[in-house]
Each structure stands twice: as C-alpha cells, then as structure tokens.
C-alpha positions in Angstrom: -4.1 59.5 -43.7 -1.5 56.8 -42.2 -2.4 54.8 -45.5 -1.6 57.1 -47.4 1.6 58.2 -45.9 2.4 54.4 -46.1 2.4 54.5 -50.0 4.4 58.1 -50.6 6.8 57.8 -47.8 9.1 54.5 -47.0 8.0 52.9 -44.3 10.4 52.6 -41.5 11.9 49.7 -40.1 9.9 48.6 -37.7 6.8 49.3 -39.7 8.4 47.0 -42.7 8.6 43.8 -40.0 5.3 44.2 -39.4 4.3 44.3 -42.9 6.2 41.4 -43.5 4.4 39.5 -40.5 0.7 40.5 -42.1 1.9 39.4 -45.4 4.0 36.4 -44.9 4.8 34.8 -41.9 0.6 35.1 -41.2 -0.3 33.4 -44.2 1.9 30.5 -43.7 0.8 29.8 -40.2 -2.4 29.5 -41.3 -1.3 27.6 -44.2 0.9 25.4 -42.9 -1.8 23.5 -40.3 -0.8 24.8 -37.4 -3.9 26.6 -36.6 -6.5 24.8 -38.7 -6.2 20.8 -40.2 -5.1 21.0 -43.5 -7.9 18.0 -44.1 -10.0 20.4 -43.7 -8.9 23.1 -46.3 -10.2 23.6 -49.5 -8.3 21.1 -52.1 -6.3 24.3 -53.9 -5.6 26.1 -50.6 -4.1 22.1 -49.4 -1.8 21.9 -52.3 -0.7 25.8 -51.6 0.1 24.7 -47.8 2.1 22.0 -49.1 4.2 24.6 -50.6 5.1 26.7 -47.3 8.3 25.0 -45.4 6.2 25.6 -42.1 4.5 22.8 -43.3 7.5 20.3 -42.3 9.0 22.2 -39.7 5.7 22.0 -37.2 5.5 18.2 -37.2 9.6 18.1 -36.5 9.0 20.5 -34.0 5.9 18.3 -32.5 7.9 15.1 -33.1 10.5 16.5 -30.9 8.7 18.6 -28.3 5.7 16.5 -27.3 6.3 12.5 -28.7 10.1 12.6 -28.2 10.3 11.2 -31.7 13.6 10.1 -33.1 15.3 11.0 -36.2 13.6 7.8 -38.2 10.3 9.6 -37.2 11.3 12.7 -38.8 13.4 12.4 -41.5 10.7 12.5 -44.5 9.9 16.2 -43.5 13.7 16.7 -42.6 14.5 15.8 -46.1 11.9 17.6 -47.8 13.0 20.8 -46.4 16.4 20.3 -47.1 15.3 20.3 -51.0 13.1 23.4 -50.3 16.1 25.3 -48.6 18.6 23.9 -51.9 16.1 24.9 -53.9 15.9 28.6 -52.6 19.4 28.3 -52.4 20.0 27.6 -55.7 17.7 30.4 -56.9 18.9 33.2 -54.7 22.5 31.9 -56.1 22.1 32.5 -59.7 20.0 35.9 -59.0 23.1 37.0 -57.0 25.5 36.2 -60.0 23.0 38.0 -62.8 23.1 41.3 -60.1 26.2 41.3 -58.9 28.3 42.0 -62.3 
C-alpha cells in the first residue's frame, strides 16, 4: 500500500531525502572504495567507481585525519575533484541558460 502511494502522490521532503540516500549516496559510498577495496571489484564496476567523486575525496579525508598528509601528498586527488567540479559547473550553467531564457 505504501509503495502505491509513493507512485501516485508526490512524496514529502523527508521521503524524497530518503529516496536520494538510497538511490545516489549509498551506491557512491560502495563504489568509492570506502566499504570494500576497489581493487577487489570487477573491472567494469571498478571503472564505474572511478567516476564517483567520493573515490577521490575519501583518500584526501583519510590522508588528513589519519596520516596528517601534506598538500603534495593529496594534490592529485584534489585536482581530479576540481576537474569534476568544473565539469559539473559548466554542464549546469549551460542547462540553466537554456531553461532560464
């Protein structure tokens, strides 16, 4: 009964947030190597995990919190995150221009 209600009636913000967690955040955590090492994943799933920004953020976080790593240890992952951020920003800017006219 609850499932049919979610299809017919738009969910409340709290239900949408839960759906977002299940649909987006949980797979990104699993694919990023936070729970399971990426090296043990099948090859296609490994490459899919390379597209997830959390893959590059988690080593930065571990380096800062656990190893007290410096900038020179962390800059490759930070550069990849910057490229992903610029790519998402440029795509969203182009889409916003098309819809805001």
